[in-house]
C-alpha atoms as a printed R data frame, in Angstrom:
    type eleno elety resid chain resno       x       y       z
1   ATOM     1    CA   MET     A     1  98.216  29.537  -7.392
2   ATOM     2    CA   LEU     A     2  99.066  30.879  -3.962
3   ATOM     3    CA   LEU     A     3 100.959  28.405  -1.797
4   ATOM     4    CA   THR     A     4  98.835  28.887   1.298
5   ATOM     5    CA   ASP     A     5  99.895  25.396   2.449
6   ATOM     6    CA   LEU     A     6 103.570  26.348   2.411
7   ATOM     7    CA   ALA     A     7 103.946  26.643   6.190
8   ATOM     8    CA   ASP     A     8 102.358  23.210   6.644
9   ATOM     9    CA   ALA     A     9 104.720  21.775   4.034
10  ATOM    10    CA   CYS     A    10 107.711  23.243   5.873
11  ATOM    11    CA   ARG     A    11 106.566  21.850   9.222
12  ATOM    12    CA   LYS     A    12 106.777  18.346   7.769
13  ATOM    13    CA   SER     A    13 110.551  18.814   7.973
14  ATOM    14    CA   GLY     A    14 110.353  18.917  11.769
15  ATOM    15    CA   LEU     A    15 112.197  22.249  11.770
16  ATOM    16    CA   PRO     A    16 111.000  25.334  13.662
17  ATOM    17    CA   VAL     A    17 108.840  27.497  11.393
18  ATOM    18    CA   VAL     A    18 108.178  31.245  11.652
19  ATOM    19    CA   GLU     A    19 105.259  32.613   9.635
20  ATOM    20    CA   VAL     A    20 106.147  36.179   8.647
21  ATOM    21    CA   ASP     A    21 103.154  38.524   8.925
22  ATOM    22    CA   GLY     A    22 101.228  38.808   5.660
23  ATOM    23    CA   TRP     A    23 102.924  35.892   3.933
24  ATOM    24    CA   ARG     A    24  99.707  34.314   2.624
25  ATOM    25    CA   SER     A    25  98.932  37.329   0.418
26  ATOM    26    CA   ARG     A    26 102.503  38.398  -0.379
27  ATOM    27    CA   GLY     A    27 103.894  37.929  -3.871
28  ATOM    28    CA   HIS     A    28 104.065  39.264  -7.422
29  ATOM    29    CA   GLY     A    29 100.886  37.455  -8.433
30  ATOM    30    CA   GLU     A    30 100.147  33.734  -8.430
31  ATOM    31    CA   LEU     A    31 102.491  30.919  -9.422
32  ATOM    32    CA   ALA     A    32 101.686  28.935 -12.544
33  ATOM    33    CA   GLY     A    33 102.918  25.723 -10.923
34  ATOM    34    CA   VAL     A    34 105.401  24.238  -8.473
35  ATOM    35    CA   ASN     A    35 107.950  22.397 -10.580
36  ATOM    36    CA   THR     A    36 111.351  23.296  -9.140
37  ATOM    37    CA   ILE     A    37 113.040  24.149  -5.846
38  ATOM    38    CA   VAL     A    38 115.852  26.684  -6.211
39  ATOM    39    CA   CYS     A    39 118.504  26.931  -3.495
40  ATOM    40    CA   HIS     A    40 120.192  30.263  -2.796
41  ATOM    41    CA   HIS     A    41 122.349  31.938  -0.193
42  ATOM    42    CA   THR     A    42 121.798  35.550   0.831
43  ATOM    43    CA   ALA     A    43 125.450  36.721   0.622
44  ATOM    44    CA   THR     A    44 124.824  38.888   3.693
45  ATOM    45    CA   SER     A    45 127.888  39.595   5.821
46  ATOM    46    CA   ALA     A    46 128.657  37.037   8.489
47  ATOM    47    CA   LYS     A    47 128.989  40.007  10.884
48  ATOM    48    CA   ALA     A    48 125.280  40.791  10.576
49  ATOM    49    CA   LEU     A    49 123.560  39.957  13.840
50  ATOM    50    CA   GLY     A    50 120.683  37.571  14.430
51  ATOM    51    CA   ASP     A    51 119.436  34.315  13.009
52  ATOM    52    CA   TYR     A    52 118.064  35.745   9.776
53  ATOM    53    CA   PRO     A    53 119.255  39.358   9.327
54  ATOM    54    CA   SER     A    54 118.333  39.255   5.619
55  ATOM    55    CA   LEU     A    55 114.603  38.997   6.339
56  ATOM    56    CA   GLY     A    56 113.822  42.663   5.609
57  ATOM    57    CA   ILE     A    57 115.510  42.578   2.205
58  ATOM    58    CA   VAL     A    58 114.086  39.198   1.202
59  ATOM    59    CA   ARG     A    59 110.588  40.305   2.213
60  ATOM    60    CA   ASP     A    60 110.629  43.908   0.974
61  ATOM    61    CA   GLY     A    61 113.258  43.886  -1.764
62  ATOM    62    CA   ARG     A    62 115.972  46.356  -2.589
63  ATOM    63    CA   PRO     A    63 116.073  49.565  -4.678
64  ATOM    64    CA   ASP     A    64 116.585  47.709  -7.956
65  ATOM    65    CA   LEU     A    65 114.226  44.768  -7.286
66  ATOM    66    CA   SER     A    66 110.978  44.725  -5.342
67  ATOM    67    CA   GLY     A    67 110.266  42.015  -2.809
68  ATOM    68    CA   PRO     A    68 109.527  39.321  -2.033
69  ATOM    69    CA   LEU     A    69 112.805  37.875  -3.252
70  ATOM    70    CA   SER     A    70 111.998  34.306  -2.198
71  ATOM    71    CA   GLN     A    71 109.139  32.379  -0.682
72  ATOM    72    CA   LEU     A    72 111.277  30.971   2.120
73  ATOM    73    CA   GLY     A    73 114.234  31.885   4.251
74  ATOM    74    CA   LEU     A    74 116.474  29.596   6.265
75  ATOM    75    CA   GLY     A    75 118.149  30.987   9.339
76  ATOM    76    CA   ARG     A    76 121.572  30.192  10.698
77  ATOM    77    CA   ASN     A    77 120.107  27.965  13.406
78  ATOM    78    CA   GLY     A    78 117.849  26.036  11.015
79  ATOM    79    CA   THR     A    79 114.656  28.025  11.533
80  ATOM    80    CA   VAL     A    80 112.449  28.304   8.441
81  ATOM    81    CA   TYR     A    81 110.893  31.691   7.636
82  ATOM    82    CA   VAL     A    82 107.740  31.568   5.494
83  ATOM    83    CA   ILE     A    83 107.748  34.868   3.625
84  ATOM    84    CA   ALA     A    84 105.469  34.662   0.588
85  ATOM    85    CA   ALA     A    85 102.804  32.417  -0.923
86  ATOM    86    CA   GLY     A    86 102.963  33.982  -4.366
87  ATOM    87    CA   VAL     A    87 105.599  34.669  -6.993
88  ATOM    88    CA   ALA     A    88 108.972  35.818  -5.665
89  ATOM    89    CA   PHE     A    89 111.691  37.435  -7.742
90  ATOM    90    CA   HIS     A    90 114.539  35.050  -6.945
91  ATOM    91    CA   ALA     A    91 115.493  33.271 -10.165
92  ATOM    92    CA   GLY     A    92 115.964  35.905 -12.849
93  ATOM    93    CA   ALA     A    93 116.615  34.625 -16.371
94  ATOM    94    CA   THR     A    94 116.640  30.818 -16.487
95  ATOM    95    CA   PHE     A    95 117.412  28.064 -18.979
96  ATOM    96    CA   LEU     A    96 113.992  26.415 -18.708
97  ATOM    97    CA   PRO     A    97 110.467  27.726 -18.012
98  ATOM    98    CA   ARG     A    98 110.045  25.290 -15.092
99  ATOM    99    CA   GLN     A    99 112.939  27.062 -13.337
100 ATOM   100    CA   ASP     A   100 111.568  30.594 -13.525
101 ATOM   101    CA   ASN     A   101 109.874  32.695 -10.857
102 ATOM   102    CA   TRP     A   102 106.403  31.501 -11.870
103 ATOM   103    CA   HIS     A   103 107.239  27.804 -11.495
104 ATOM   104    CA   ALA     A   104 109.831  27.595  -8.710
105 ATOM   105    CA   ILE     A   105 109.999  27.913  -4.940
106 ATOM   106    CA   GLY     A   106 113.023  29.912  -3.856
107 ATOM   107    CA   ILE     A   107 114.858  29.418  -0.559
108 ATOM   108    CA   GLU     A   108 117.255  32.142   0.577
109 ATOM   109    CA   ALA     A   109 119.500  30.651   3.260
110 ATOM   110    CA   GLU     A   110 121.429  33.008   5.534
111 ATOM   111    CA   ALA     A   111 125.075  32.646   4.515
112 ATOM   112    CA   ASP     A   112 127.815  34.951   3.299
113 ATOM   113    CA   GLY     A   113 128.815  32.668   0.439
114 ATOM   114    CA   LEU     A   114 132.414  32.508   1.666
115 ATOM   115    CA   SER     A   115 132.385  30.763   5.017
116 ATOM   116    CA   ALA     A   116 131.864  27.055   5.570
117 ATOM   117    CA   TRP     A   117 128.256  26.120   6.276
118 ATOM   118    CA   PRO     A   118 127.487  25.080   9.866
119 ATOM   119    CA   ALA     A   119 126.588  21.389   9.936
120 ATOM   120    CA   ALA     A   120 123.257  22.080  11.674
121 ATOM   121    CA   GLN     A   121 122.191  24.640   9.077
122 ATOM   122    CA   MET     A   122 123.163  22.385   6.178
123 ATOM   123    CA   ALA     A   123 121.286  19.475   7.732
124 ATOM   124    CA   ALA     A   124 118.249  21.757   8.099
125 ATOM   125    CA   TYR     A   125 118.538  22.841   4.439
126 ATOM   126    CA   VAL     A   126 118.470  19.179   3.387
127 ATOM   127    CA   ARG     A   127 115.470  18.382   5.588
128 ATOM   128    CA   LEU     A   128 113.533  21.425   4.390
129 ATOM   129    CA   VAL     A   129 114.059  20.642   0.712
130 ATOM   130    CA   ALA     A   130 113.184  16.976   1.257
131 ATOM   131    CA   ALA     A   131 109.910  17.973   2.934
132 ATOM   132    CA   LEU     A   132 109.007  20.414   0.145
133 ATOM   133    CA   ARG     A   133 109.898  17.892  -2.529
134 ATOM   134    CA   ASP     A   134 107.685  15.268  -0.920
135 ATOM   135    CA   HIS     A   135 104.780  17.659  -0.304
136 ATOM   136    CA   TYR     A   136 104.682  19.093  -3.832
137 ATOM   137    CA   GLY     A   137 105.799  15.985  -5.731
138 ATOM   138    CA   ILE     A   138 108.935  17.580  -7.169
139 ATOM   139    CA   PRO     A   139 111.483  15.292  -8.906
140 ATOM   140    CA   LEU     A   140 114.941  15.145  -7.343
141 ATOM   141    CA   SER     A   141 116.456  16.437 -10.579
142 ATOM   142    CA   ASN     A   142 114.385  19.606 -10.181
143 ATOM   143    CA   VAL     A   143 116.129  20.471  -6.921
144 ATOM   144    CA   GLN     A   144 118.687  22.927  -8.240
145 ATOM   145    CA   GLY     A   145 121.013  25.685  -7.211
146 ATOM   146    CA   HIS     A   146 120.662  29.224  -8.536
147 ATOM   147    CA   LYS     A   147 124.051  28.754 -10.189
148 ATOM   148    CA   GLU     A   148 122.640  25.824 -12.181
149 ATOM   149    CA   ILE     A   149 119.537  27.532 -13.555
150 ATOM   150    CA   ALA     A   150 120.709  31.104 -14.143
151 ATOM   151    CA   THR     A   151 121.461  32.053 -17.707
152 ATOM   152    CA   PRO     A   152 123.991  32.818 -19.014
153 ATOM   153    CA   LEU     A   153 125.961  30.143 -17.191
154 ATOM   154    CA   GLY     A   154 128.166  31.757 -14.559
155 ATOM   155    CA   ARG     A   155 125.774  34.645 -13.904
156 ATOM   156    CA   LYS     A   156 125.194  33.320 -10.378
157 ATOM   157    CA   VAL     A   157 127.421  31.393  -7.987
158 ATOM   158    CA   ASP     A   158 124.997  30.505  -5.220
159 ATOM   159    CA   PRO     A   159 124.763  28.391  -3.283
160 ATOM   160    CA   ASN     A   160 128.439  27.796  -2.572
161 ATOM   161    CA   PHE     A   161 128.140  24.062  -2.002
162 ATOM   162    CA   ASP     A   162 128.098  21.034  -4.270
163 ATOM   163    CA   MET     A   163 124.570  20.482  -5.554
164 ATOM   164    CA   THR     A   164 125.162  16.870  -6.623
165 ATOM   165    CA   ASP     A   165 126.051  15.944  -3.057
166 ATOM   166    CA   PHE     A   166 123.167  18.043  -1.757
167 ATOM   167    CA   ARG     A   167 120.663  16.172  -3.952
168 ATOM   168    CA   ARG     A   168 122.125  12.868  -2.743
169 ATOM   169    CA   ARG     A   169 121.516  13.923   0.852
170 ATOM   170    CA   VAL     A   170 117.969  15.066   0.037
171 ATOM   171    CA   SER     A   171 117.274  11.697  -1.596
172 ATOM   172    CA   ASN     A   172 118.623   9.897   1.471
173 ATOM   173    CA   VAL     A   173 116.103  11.675   3.695
174 ATOM   174    CA   GLY     A   174 113.273  10.123   1.688
175 ATOM   175    CA   ALA     A   175 114.924   6.698   1.731
176 ATOM   176    CA   GLU     A   176 115.435   6.864   5.500
177 ATOM   177    CA   ALA     A   177 111.799   7.849   6.010
178 ATOM   178    CA   SER     A   178 110.694   4.871   3.918
179 ATOM   179    CA   VAL     A   179 112.825   2.469   5.964
180 ATOM   180    CA   ARG     A   180 111.536   3.936   9.240
181 ATOM   181    CA   GLU     A   181 107.947   3.476   8.065
182 ATOM   182    CA   LYS     A   182 108.612  -0.160   7.136
183 ATOM   183    CA   ILE     A   183 110.109  -0.740  10.583
184 ATOM   184    CA   ARG     A   184 107.072   0.893  12.204
185 ATOM   185    CA   VAL     A   185 104.685  -1.330  10.224
186 ATOM   186    CA   ALA     A   186 106.723  -4.436  11.008
187 ATOM   187    CA   LEU     A   187 106.738  -3.635  14.720
188 ATOM   188    CA   ALA     A   188 102.998  -2.948  14.654
189 ATOM   189    CA   ASP     A   189 102.390  -6.292  12.928
190 ATOM   190    CA   LYS     A   190 104.622  -8.020  15.469
191 ATOM   191    CA   ALA     A   191 102.652  -6.434  18.298
192 ATOM   192    CA   LYS     A   192  99.384  -7.641  16.749
193 ATOM   193    CA   VAL     A   193 100.732 -11.179  16.397
194 ATOM   194    CA   SER     A   194 101.982 -11.144  19.986
195 ATOM   195    CA   ALA     A   195  98.602  -9.939  21.253
196 ATOM   196    CA   ARG     A   196  96.799 -12.672  19.269
197 ATOM   197    CA   LEU     A   197  99.138 -15.320  20.670
198 ATOM   198    CA   GLU     A   198  98.455 -14.087  24.200
199 ATOM   199    CA   ARG     A   199  94.700 -14.318  23.602
200 ATOM   200    CA   LEU     A   200  95.060 -17.856  22.255
201 ATOM   201    CA   ARG     A   201  97.222 -18.889  25.195
202 ATOM   202    CA   ALA     A   202  94.642 -17.455  27.599
203 ATOM   203    CA   ARG     A   203  91.856 -19.347  25.822
204 ATOM   204    CA   LEU     A   204  93.867 -22.583  25.947
205 ATOM   205    CA   ALA     A   205  94.533 -22.097  29.639
206 ATOM   206    CA   ALA     A   206  90.848 -21.522  30.251
207 ATOM   207    CA   LEU     A   207  89.968 -24.728  28.387
208 ATOM   208    CA   ARG     A   208  92.433 -26.722  30.513
209 ATOM   209    CA   SER     A   209  91.157 -25.403  33.830
């Protein structure tokens, strides 16, 4: 399958989304499924200028590996870059088939892998993954870091943050959305009751006049 709905899925996060030219037909063939979300960081120097200086490499590849190298990019300011709808070479050898390039969406976030993550970018990473997980019906346990899926263990170190805490934050986004929806429904019901009471009071007043 080609994930031609990927930009729409990303927009559900509320983050700014940039559709990179040609993304709908870019990829190394079609995915076999969408079972996992794999989090990465680019390891590009912090001195590189711009919001997403790694775009050219992630889109086009490097001498030893042809692009695209992930379906999505995440800029320093929280902008999402939609790069490819098809297979991207981001995972390499994995422990399970559901984690490989044909079954996983890869996100390459702009970070050098050494510096602390800006709070705004980390919050955007959480929101993006939560939106993708909801859109594609991906279990929380299948939100994983490259360092968790790459075999042999220790082959990769990205992303350089704690994935257990990251998954907790992703889960909280869904829980918060559920609570907000319940509040919205409750307020709507309250408004309906109030309107009905006003109509009844008006009718009673009319009967008394």
